[in-house]
N, C-alpha and C positions, 0 to 999 in steps of 0.2 A: 920413168915411175908412171905404173896405174893407179892414180889415182883410185877409181874405182874398192883398190885394197885401203885404204886410208881407212883407220876402225871407225870412227864418225857415220863419215858416209858410208859405211858398207852399215851399221846400224840405222841411219835412216832411210837405208835400203837403193837408194841413185843407184842408176848402174845401165853400161854403154845401147842407145836408141842403135848407134854405128857405132863407125870408128871415131866420127869425133862430135859423139851427140851422145849428149844424159839424156837420163830422165829417167822420172820417176814413177811409179805406181799409184793410185789410189785408193789406197788399202788405208782398213781403219789403223793401222798406228802411226797416221801419220794429221791423223784428220782431228781437227778440233771443232766447237763449240757447235758449228752449223755444217755439221759434216764436207766440209769440203781438206782442201788440202791447206793445213796450216801455214802464218807466212815464215814463218821460220824454216820450216822446210822448204817453200817454194825461194828463199832467203840461200839456203846450205846450199841445193843442185842445181844455181848462176853464178854463185861463188865458184859454187867447183866445178864447174863446165869455166870460167875466169882460165881462172887456173889450170885447166889445158889447153884454153888453149892458149894459152903465153905458151907453154909447152912443143906444143906442135906447128906455131908461129915462129919459133926458135931453136929448134934440133945441136945448131952445134954448141948449143950454152949449158942444156942438158948434163950437170954434172960442175959445174965450172962454176956455177952464179947459186944466190940464193935468196930464196925471193917470199916476201912477206904482203901479206894482205896490209896497205896502209889508210883507207877508208872507202865507203861505199854510199853509194843514195840511190833511193831506188820508192818506188811509186807502184803500188798494187791498183791494177786494172777495174780487174771482174775475179769473181770466187770462179777459185780453180778445184770443178766438181770432179773433173774424170783424171788420165793418165798425166803429165805436163813431159814437156822437153825441155829442153832451152837450149838460143843460141848463141852468137856470143861474135863482136866482129871491129872492124879497127882501124886506121883509114889506109892507106899508104905511107902516104904523109908522117902518119902518128909513130909509125915501124917503123920507119927511118928515122927518125928523129928518136928514137928510144937509142940505134944505133948505133947512136955516135956520141951523145952522151951517151953510153956504158963504157964504150969504146975509148971517150975518154975520161972518165971522171972513173971508171972502175964502180957509177951505180948509176941507178936511175931509175924514173920512176914511166907510169904505163899505165892509161886508163881504159879501158874493157866496155866496151857494152854488151850488158848479155835482155836477149829477152826471154818470155817464161810464155808460152803456147798450152796447150790442151789441144785433146783432140782432136777438137770440129775450128781449130787454127785459129781459138779466141787469145787475144793478150792476154795473160794474168798478169803477168806485175815485166816492169821492165828496169834496168839498176845499169851505176855506171860501177869498177870495182876497180880501183887504184892500187895498185902492187909497187910494191917496193924493192932494186932487180938489183943484190951489189956482187960484183964477184969476190971467190974463194982463193 
């Protein structure tokens, strides 16, 4: 699934920067009252990046599982005044634990770390997005 084809993601204006990185341009439609990128737009970028990362990590499960966001925690670090990108990470240990649990129980959770940066490399937001994944 191409995450940029999700209607809400399209509405916000998220697009691929490259194959595994999403970006959001600093356009008027995503600005807040101080002309920085709205917190909810940054959240949408980060959450979408976490879902894309989940697909990229486990291509063997695409079409065989359904994943839904179970929870998240985010912290905004600096105003995002320019276009932003999101980067996701996960430890090898967490990946292995997820696969073991999914294979054993048919369902598992996975917490993906996401950082959002502006054009200058300034960290604007950090978050952890916890996904619940179940075999279908």
